[in-house]
PyMOL Python script that loads the backbone (N, CA, C, O; Angstrom):
from pymol import cmd

cmd.read_pdbstr("""\
ATOM      1  N   MET A   1       0.861  -1.196   0.055  1.00  0.00           N
ATOM      2  CA  MET A   1      -0.066  -0.054   0.020  1.00  0.00           C
ATOM      3  C   MET A   1       0.890   1.293   0.024  1.00  0.00           C
ATOM      4  O   MET A   1       0.581   2.309  -0.599  1.00  0.00           O
ATOM      5  N   LEU A   2       2.056   1.169   0.786  1.00  0.00           N
ATOM      6  CA  LEU A   2       3.058   2.346   0.703  1.00  0.00           C
ATOM      7  C   LEU A   2       3.350   2.768  -0.706  1.00  0.00           C
ATOM      8  O   LEU A   2       3.162   3.913  -1.117  1.00  0.00           O
ATOM      9  N   TRP A   3       3.814   1.787  -1.414  1.00  0.00           N
ATOM     10  CA  TRP A   3       4.295   2.070  -2.884  1.00  0.00           C
ATOM     11  C   TRP A   3       3.229   2.604  -3.664  1.00  0.00           C
ATOM     12  O   TRP A   3       3.503   3.492  -4.471  1.00  0.00           O
ATOM     13  N   LYS A   4       1.972   2.171  -3.542  1.00  0.00           N
ATOM     14  CA  LYS A   4       0.836   2.742  -4.323  1.00  0.00           C
ATOM     15  C   LYS A   4       0.532   4.166  -3.914  1.00  0.00           C
ATOM     16  O   LYS A   4       0.219   5.043  -4.719  1.00  0.00           O
ATOM     17  N   GLY A   5       0.662   4.359  -2.434  1.00  0.00           N
ATOM     18  CA  GLY A   5       0.482   5.756  -1.937  1.00  0.00           C
ATOM     19  C   GLY A   5       1.464   6.722  -2.540  1.00  0.00           C
ATOM     20  O   GLY A   5       1.122   7.813  -2.996  1.00  0.00           O
ATOM     21  N   LEU A   6       2.760   6.249  -2.523  1.00  0.00           N
ATOM     22  CA  LEU A   6       3.842   7.070  -3.203  1.00  0.00           C
ATOM     23  C   LEU A   6       3.626   7.395  -4.608  1.00  0.00           C
ATOM     24  O   LEU A   6       3.979   8.475  -5.081  1.00  0.00           O
ATOM     25  N   GLU A   7       3.023   6.435  -5.316  1.00  0.00           N
ATOM     26  CA  GLU A   7       2.668   6.647  -6.740  1.00  0.00           C
ATOM     27  C   GLU A   7       1.600   7.798  -6.841  1.00  0.00           C
ATOM     28  O   GLU A   7       1.615   8.537  -7.825  1.00  0.00           O
ATOM     29  N   ARG A   8       0.761   7.947  -5.935  1.00  0.00           N
ATOM     30  CA  ARG A   8      -0.298   8.914  -5.966  1.00  0.00           C
ATOM     31  C   ARG A   8       0.014  10.351  -5.584  1.00  0.00           C
ATOM     32  O   ARG A   8      -0.778  11.278  -5.751  1.00  0.00           O
ATOM     33  N   ILE A   9       1.246  10.466  -5.050  1.00  0.00           N
ATOM     34  CA  ILE A   9       1.632  11.853  -4.703  1.00  0.00           C
ATOM     35  C   ILE A   9       2.562  12.465  -5.722  1.00  0.00           C
ATOM     36  O   ILE A   9       3.084  11.693  -6.526  1.00  0.00           O
ATOM     37  N   GLY A  10       2.829  13.718  -5.791  1.00  0.00           N
ATOM     38  CA  GLY A  10       3.567  14.289  -6.779  1.00  0.00           C
ATOM     39  C   GLY A  10       5.050  13.981  -6.675  1.00  0.00           C
ATOM     40  O   GLY A  10       5.554  13.607  -5.616  1.00  0.00           O
ATOM     41  N   GLU A  11       5.748  14.148  -7.814  1.00  0.00           N
ATOM     42  CA  GLU A  11       7.140  13.750  -7.839  1.00  0.00           C
ATOM     43  C   GLU A  11       7.956  14.436  -6.783  1.00  0.00           C
ATOM     44  O   GLU A  11       8.689  13.776  -6.046  1.00  0.00           O
ATOM     45  N   GLU A  12       7.853  15.740  -6.686  1.00  0.00           N
ATOM     46  CA  GLU A  12       8.511  16.492  -5.684  1.00  0.00           C
ATOM     47  C   GLU A  12       8.314  15.962  -4.348  1.00  0.00           C
ATOM     48  O   GLU A  12       9.297  15.880  -3.612  1.00  0.00           O
ATOM     49  N   HIS A  13       7.101  15.569  -3.913  1.00  0.00           N
ATOM     50  CA  HIS A  13       6.834  14.951  -2.706  1.00  0.00           C
ATOM     51  C   HIS A  13       7.485  13.551  -2.501  1.00  0.00           C
ATOM     52  O   HIS A  13       8.108  13.234  -1.488  1.00  0.00           O
ATOM     53  N   ARG A  14       7.279  12.780  -3.541  1.00  0.00           N
ATOM     54  CA  ARG A  14       7.784  11.415  -3.535  1.00  0.00           C
ATOM     55  C   ARG A  14       9.351  11.446  -3.360  1.00  0.00           C
ATOM     56  O   ARG A  14       9.915  10.697  -2.561  1.00  0.00           O
ATOM     57  N   GLU A  15       9.993  12.316  -4.117  1.00  0.00           N
ATOM     58  CA  GLU A  15      11.450  12.308  -4.132  1.00  0.00           C
ATOM     59  C   GLU A  15      11.972  12.674  -2.713  1.00  0.00           C
ATOM     60  O   GLU A  15      12.884  11.981  -2.262  1.00  0.00           O
ATOM     61  N   ILE A  16      11.512  13.631  -2.015  1.00  0.00           N
ATOM     62  CA  ILE A  16      11.899  13.926  -0.776  1.00  0.00           C
ATOM     63  C   ILE A  16      11.717  12.979   0.311  1.00  0.00           C
ATOM     64  O   ILE A  16      12.517  12.801   1.230  1.00  0.00           O
ATOM     65  N   LEU A  17      10.484  12.319   0.122  1.00  0.00           N
ATOM     66  CA  LEU A  17      10.191  11.310   1.258  1.00  0.00           C
ATOM     67  C   LEU A  17      11.095  10.175   1.061  1.00  0.00           C
ATOM     68  O   LEU A  17      11.598   9.654   2.057  1.00  0.00           O
ATOM     69  N   VAL A  18      11.358   9.735  -0.109  1.00  0.00           N
ATOM     70  CA  VAL A  18      12.285   8.628  -0.398  1.00  0.00           C
ATOM     71  C   VAL A  18      13.697   8.918   0.142  1.00  0.00           C
ATOM     72  O   VAL A  18      14.291   8.062   0.798  1.00  0.00           O
ATOM     73  N   LEU A  19      14.214  10.070  -0.119  1.00  0.00           N
ATOM     74  CA  LEU A  19      15.450  10.539   0.323  1.00  0.00           C
ATOM     75  C   LEU A  19      15.626  10.504   1.920  1.00  0.00           C
ATOM     76  O   LEU A  19      16.657  10.154   2.494  1.00  0.00           O
ATOM     77  N   LYS A  20      14.432  10.928   2.536  1.00  0.00           N
ATOM     78  CA  LYS A  20      14.563  11.089   3.951  1.00  0.00           C
ATOM     79  C   LYS A  20      14.099   9.708   4.611  1.00  0.00           C
ATOM     80  O   LYS A  20      14.841   9.170   5.433  1.00  0.00           O
ATOM     81  N   GLU A  21      13.026   9.203   4.302  1.00  0.00           N
ATOM     82  CA  GLU A  21      12.472   8.103   5.021  1.00  0.00           C
ATOM     83  C   GLU A  21      12.948   6.830   4.658  1.00  0.00           C
ATOM     84  O   GLU A  21      13.041   5.967   5.531  1.00  0.00           O
ATOM     85  N   LEU A  22      13.334   6.536   3.230  1.00  0.00           N
ATOM     86  CA  LEU A  22      13.706   5.250   2.972  1.00  0.00           C
ATOM     87  C   LEU A  22      15.215   5.260   2.752  1.00  0.00           C
ATOM     88  O   LEU A  22      15.806   4.207   2.994  1.00  0.00           O
ATOM     89  N   GLU A  23      15.913   6.306   2.329  1.00  0.00           N
ATOM     90  CA  GLU A  23      17.401   6.282   2.045  1.00  0.00           C
ATOM     91  C   GLU A  23      18.104   6.844   3.313  1.00  0.00           C
ATOM     92  O   GLU A  23      19.313   6.688   3.485  1.00  0.00           O
ATOM     93  N   GLY A  24      17.322   7.489   4.179  1.00  0.00           N
ATOM     94  CA  GLY A  24      17.926   7.875   5.586  1.00  0.00           C
ATOM     95  C   GLY A  24      18.759   9.123   5.383  1.00  0.00           C
ATOM     96  O   GLY A  24      19.589   9.283   6.278  1.00  0.00           O
ATOM     97  N   PHE A  25      18.753   9.967   4.520  1.00  0.00           N
ATOM     98  CA  PHE A  25      19.640  11.087   4.384  1.00  0.00           C
ATOM     99  C   PHE A  25      19.185  12.246   5.384  1.00  0.00           C
ATOM    100  O   PHE A  25      17.987  12.412   5.615  1.00  0.00           O
ATOM    101  N   ARG A  26      20.076  12.970   5.919  1.00  0.00           N
ATOM    102  CA  ARG A  26      19.751  14.103   6.818  1.00  0.00           C
ATOM    103  C   ARG A  26      19.270  15.311   5.949  1.00  0.00           C
ATOM    104  O   ARG A  26      19.412  15.360   4.728  1.00  0.00           O
ATOM    105  N   TYR A  27      18.736  16.196   6.652  1.00  0.00           N
ATOM    106  CA  TYR A  27      18.212  17.409   6.027  1.00  0.00           C
ATOM    107  C   TYR A  27      19.280  18.217   5.178  1.00  0.00           C
ATOM    108  O   TYR A  27      19.018  18.742   4.096  1.00  0.00           O
ATOM    109  N   THR A  28      20.531  18.254   5.811  1.00  0.00           N
ATOM    110  CA  THR A  28      21.555  18.894   5.199  1.00  0.00           C
ATOM    111  C   THR A  28      22.016  18.204   3.832  1.00  0.00           C
ATOM    112  O   THR A  28      22.406  18.869   2.872  1.00  0.00           O
ATOM    113  N   GLU A  29      21.937  16.854   3.834  1.00  0.00           N
ATOM    114  CA  GLU A  29      22.284  16.101   2.687  1.00  0.00           C
ATOM    115  C   GLU A  29      21.303  16.246   1.684  1.00  0.00           C
ATOM    116  O   GLU A  29      21.646  16.359   0.507  1.00  0.00           O
ATOM    117  N   ILE A  30      20.024  16.257   2.053  1.00  0.00           N
ATOM    118  CA  ILE A  30      18.899  16.313   1.018  1.00  0.00           C
ATOM    119  C   ILE A  30      19.044  17.667   0.476  1.00  0.00           C
ATOM    120  O   ILE A  30      18.858  17.757  -0.737  1.00  0.00           O
ATOM    121  N   ALA A  31      19.345  18.777   1.136  1.00  0.00           N
ATOM    122  CA  ALA A  31      19.482  20.013   0.705  1.00  0.00           C
ATOM    123  C   ALA A  31      20.567  20.154  -0.353  1.00  0.00           C
ATOM    124  O   ALA A  31      20.388  20.828  -1.367  1.00  0.00           O
ATOM    125  N   THR A  32      21.664  19.520  -0.100  1.00  0.00           N
ATOM    126  CA  THR A  32      22.754  19.436  -1.175  1.00  0.00           C
ATOM    127  C   THR A  32      22.362  18.636  -2.356  1.00  0.00           C
ATOM    128  O   THR A  32      22.619  19.046  -3.488  1.00  0.00           O
ATOM    129  N   ILE A  33      21.735  17.485  -2.146  1.00  0.00           N
ATOM    130  CA  ILE A  33      21.312  16.664  -3.298  1.00  0.00           C
ATOM    131  C   ILE A  33      20.425  17.607  -4.125  1.00  0.00           C
ATOM    132  O   ILE A  33      20.743  17.870  -5.284  1.00  0.00           O
ATOM    133  N   LEU A  34      19.410  18.081  -3.605  1.00  0.00           N
ATOM    134  CA  LEU A  34      18.378  18.703  -4.350  1.00  0.00           C
ATOM    135  C   LEU A  34      18.685  20.183  -4.676  1.00  0.00           C
ATOM    136  O   LEU A  34      17.951  20.848  -5.407  1.00  0.00           O
ATOM    137  N   GLU A  35      19.748  20.640  -4.128  1.00  0.00           N
ATOM    138  CA  GLU A  35      20.220  22.111  -4.317  1.00  0.00           C
ATOM    139  C   GLU A  35      19.122  23.122  -3.894  1.00  0.00           C
ATOM    140  O   GLU A  35      18.857  24.110  -4.579  1.00  0.00           O
ATOM    141  N   ILE A  36      18.502  22.825  -2.735  1.00  0.00           N
ATOM    142  CA  ILE A  36      17.562  23.755  -2.068  1.00  0.00           C
ATOM    143  C   ILE A  36      17.952  24.032  -0.634  1.00  0.00           C
ATOM    144  O   ILE A  36      18.672  23.245  -0.020  1.00  0.00           O
ATOM    145  N   PRO A  37      17.476  25.164  -0.085  1.00  0.00           N
ATOM    146  CA  PRO A  37      17.804  25.423   1.378  1.00  0.00           C
ATOM    147  C   PRO A  37      17.168  24.423   2.309  1.00  0.00           C
ATOM    148  O   PRO A  37      16.138  23.810   2.029  1.00  0.00           O
ATOM    149  N   GLU A  38      17.852  24.292   3.450  1.00  0.00           N
ATOM    150  CA  GLU A  38      17.451  23.309   4.523  1.00  0.00           C
ATOM    151  C   GLU A  38      15.931  23.508   4.935  1.00  0.00           C
ATOM    152  O   GLU A  38      15.185  22.562   5.186  1.00  0.00           O
ATOM    153  N   GLY A  39      15.565  24.803   4.975  1.00  0.00           N
ATOM    154  CA  GLY A  39      14.234  25.197   5.230  1.00  0.00           C
ATOM    155  C   GLY A  39      13.236  24.681   4.357  1.00  0.00           C
ATOM    156  O   GLY A  39      12.161  24.263   4.786  1.00  0.00           O
ATOM    157  N   THR A  40      13.555  24.691   3.109  1.00  0.00           N
ATOM    158  CA  THR A  40      12.735  24.185   2.031  1.00  0.00           C
ATOM    159  C   THR A  40      12.599  22.543   2.131  1.00  0.00           C
ATOM    160  O   THR A  40      11.592  21.948   1.748  1.00  0.00           O
ATOM    161  N   VAL A  41      13.603  21.982   2.626  1.00  0.00           N
ATOM    162  CA  VAL A  41      13.481  20.471   2.786  1.00  0.00           C
ATOM    163  C   VAL A  41      12.577  20.222   3.901  1.00  0.00           C
ATOM    164  O   VAL A  41      11.786  19.286   3.787  1.00  0.00           O
ATOM    165  N   ALA A  42      12.581  20.983   5.047  1.00  0.00           N
ATOM    166  CA  ALA A  42      11.690  20.784   6.041  1.00  0.00           C
ATOM    167  C   ALA A  42      10.209  21.025   5.628  1.00  0.00           C
ATOM    168  O   ALA A  42       9.324  20.240   5.969  1.00  0.00           O
ATOM    169  N   SER A  43       9.964  22.156   4.868  1.00  0.00           N
ATOM    170  CA  SER A  43       8.722  22.408   4.363  1.00  0.00           C
ATOM    171  C   SER A  43       8.167  21.449   3.507  1.00  0.00           C
ATOM    172  O   SER A  43       7.036  21.027   3.745  1.00  0.00           O
ATOM    173  N   ARG A  44       8.908  20.981   2.390  1.00  0.00           N
ATOM    174  CA  ARG A  44       8.508  19.950   1.533  1.00  0.00           C
ATOM    175  C   ARG A  44       8.214  18.570   2.296  1.00  0.00           C
ATOM    176  O   ARG A  44       7.241  17.870   2.016  1.00  0.00           O
ATOM    177  N   LEU A  45       9.083  18.271   3.216  1.00  0.00           N
ATOM    178  CA  LEU A  45       8.720  17.027   3.976  1.00  0.00           C
ATOM    179  C   LEU A  45       7.466  17.058   4.759  1.00  0.00           C
ATOM    180  O   LEU A  45       6.723  16.078   4.827  1.00  0.00           O
ATOM    181  N   TYR A  46       7.209  18.291   5.406  1.00  0.00           N
ATOM    182  CA  TYR A  46       5.952  18.370   6.066  1.00  0.00           C
ATOM    183  C   TYR A  46       4.713  18.138   5.018  1.00  0.00           C
ATOM    184  O   TYR A  46       3.796  17.347   5.237  1.00  0.00           O
ATOM    185  N   HIS A  47       4.817  18.845   4.000  1.00  0.00           N
ATOM    186  CA  HIS A  47       3.803  18.719   2.963  1.00  0.00           C
ATOM    187  C   HIS A  47       3.608  17.469   2.310  1.00  0.00           C
ATOM    188  O   HIS A  47       2.504  17.083   1.924  1.00  0.00           O
ATOM    189  N   ALA A  48       4.853  16.726   2.161  1.00  0.00           N
ATOM    190  CA  ALA A  48       4.977  15.396   1.468  1.00  0.00           C
ATOM    191  C   ALA A  48       4.321  14.339   2.480  1.00  0.00           C
ATOM    192  O   ALA A  48       3.668  13.400   2.026  1.00  0.00           O
ATOM    193  N   ARG A  49       4.482  14.484   3.666  1.00  0.00           N
ATOM    194  CA  ARG A  49       3.939  13.579   4.694  1.00  0.00           C
ATOM    195  C   ARG A  49       2.526  13.576   4.774  1.00  0.00           C
ATOM    196  O   ARG A  49       1.879  12.534   4.881  1.00  0.00           O
ATOM    197  N   HIS A  50       1.972  14.827   4.719  1.00  0.00           N
ATOM    198  CA  HIS A  50       0.561  14.884   4.656  1.00  0.00           C
ATOM    199  C   HIS A  50      -0.068  14.430   3.409  1.00  0.00           C
ATOM    200  O   HIS A  50      -1.148  13.839   3.446  1.00  0.00           O
ATOM    201  N   ALA A  51       0.553  14.675   2.292  1.00  0.00           N
ATOM    202  CA  ALA A  51      -0.079  14.204   0.948  1.00  0.00           C
ATOM    203  C   ALA A  51       0.087  12.745   1.029  1.00  0.00           C
ATOM    204  O   ALA A  51      -0.865  12.104   0.584  1.00  0.00           O
ATOM    205  N   LEU A  52       1.098  12.063   1.503  1.00  0.00           N
ATOM    206  CA  LEU A  52       1.042  10.662   1.501  1.00  0.00           C
ATOM    207  C   LEU A  52       0.045  10.021   2.448  1.00  0.00           C
ATOM    208  O   LEU A  52      -0.544   8.974   2.181  1.00  0.00           O
ATOM    209  N   ARG A  53      -0.123  10.777   3.676  1.00  0.00           N
ATOM    210  CA  ARG A  53      -1.141  10.312   4.598  1.00  0.00           C
ATOM    211  C   ARG A  53      -2.576  10.433   3.898  1.00  0.00           C
ATOM    212  O   ARG A  53      -3.399   9.528   4.036  1.00  0.00           O
ATOM    213  N   ASP A  54      -2.827  11.465   3.216  1.00  0.00           N
ATOM    214  CA  ASP A  54      -4.093  11.632   2.468  1.00  0.00           C
ATOM    215  C   ASP A  54      -4.185  10.615   1.371  1.00  0.00           C
ATOM    216  O   ASP A  54      -5.265  10.055   1.177  1.00  0.00           O
ATOM    217  N   ALA A  55      -3.249  10.363   0.717  1.00  0.00           N
ATOM    218  CA  ALA A  55      -3.204   9.352  -0.389  1.00  0.00           C
ATOM    219  C   ALA A  55      -3.535   7.891   0.282  1.00  0.00           C
ATOM    220  O   ALA A  55      -4.331   7.141  -0.284  1.00  0.00           O
ATOM    221  N   LEU A  56      -2.973   7.559   1.363  1.00  0.00           N
ATOM    222  CA  LEU A  56      -3.154   6.296   1.996  1.00  0.00           C
ATOM    223  C   LEU A  56      -4.528   6.119   2.575  1.00  0.00           C
ATOM    224  O   LEU A  56      -5.130   5.051   2.465  1.00  0.00           O
ATOM    225  N   VAL A  57      -5.038   7.201   3.209  1.00  0.00           N
ATOM    226  CA  VAL A  57      -6.309   7.306   3.820  1.00  0.00           C
ATOM    227  C   VAL A  57      -7.409   7.174   2.603  1.00  0.00           C
ATOM    228  O   VAL A  57      -8.483   6.600   2.785  1.00  0.00           O
ATOM    229  N   GLY A  58      -7.084   7.687   1.505  1.00  0.00           N
ATOM    230  CA  GLY A  58      -8.063   7.722   0.401  1.00  0.00           C
ATOM    231  C   GLY A  58      -8.057   6.161  -0.237  1.00  0.00           C
ATOM    232  O   GLY A  58      -8.989   5.725  -0.913  1.00  0.00           O
ATOM    233  N   MET A  59      -7.036   5.518   0.043  1.00  0.00           N
ATOM    234  CA  MET A  59      -6.953   4.137  -0.312  1.00  0.00           C
ATOM    235  C   MET A  59      -7.538   3.040   0.658  1.00  0.00           C
ATOM    236  O   MET A  59      -7.583   1.841   0.381  1.00  0.00           O
ATOM    237  N   GLY A  60      -7.989   3.620   1.851  1.00  0.00           N
ATOM    238  CA  GLY A  60      -8.599   2.813   2.868  1.00  0.00           C
ATOM    239  C   GLY A  60      -7.675   2.552   3.993  1.00  0.00           C
ATOM    240  O   GLY A  60      -8.050   1.778   4.873  1.00  0.00           O
ATOM    241  N   ALA A  61      -6.555   3.087   4.064  1.00  0.00           N
ATOM    242  CA  ALA A  61      -5.686   2.854   5.283  1.00  0.00           C
ATOM    243  C   ALA A  61      -6.393   3.682   6.461  1.00  0.00           C
ATOM    244  O   ALA A  61      -7.079   4.688   6.278  1.00  0.00           O
ATOM    245  N   GLN A  62      -6.132   3.135   7.610  1.00  0.00           N
ATOM    246  CA  GLN A  62      -6.706   3.554   8.979  1.00  0.00           C
ATOM    247  C   GLN A  62      -5.585   4.694   9.408  1.00  0.00           C
ATOM    248  O   GLN A  62      -4.378   4.519   9.239  1.00  0.00           O
ATOM    249  N   TYR A  63      -6.100   5.761   9.926  1.00  0.00           N
ATOM    250  CA  TYR A  63      -5.252   6.851  10.502  1.00  0.00           C
ATOM    251  C   TYR A  63      -5.939   7.161  11.893  1.00  0.00           C
ATOM    252  O   TYR A  63      -7.154   7.361  11.913  1.00  0.00           O
ATOM    253  N   PRO A  64      -5.258   7.202  12.958  1.00  0.00           N
ATOM    254  CA  PRO A  64      -5.674   7.551  14.299  1.00  0.00           C
ATOM    255  C   PRO A  64      -6.515   8.734  14.391  1.00  0.00           C
ATOM    256  O   PRO A  64      -6.923   9.117  15.487  1.00  0.00           O
TER     257      PRO A  64
END
""", "prot")
cmd.dss("prot")
cmd.show_as("cartoon", "prot")
cmd.util.cbc("prot")
cmd.orient("prot")
């Protein structure tokens, strides 16, 4: 279900989630990889996590 949820969110959100949550990069490393400020990394992660949650809930996943 996670992979299907990732397919449903935008590429920008998917990319940053994969770098942080699956690959384990730190904010500073992600900022360097994507050539964006660390603050932008934090903001995109916040929005990406919410987008993924919404996608998963839309597919029937339970959320507390």
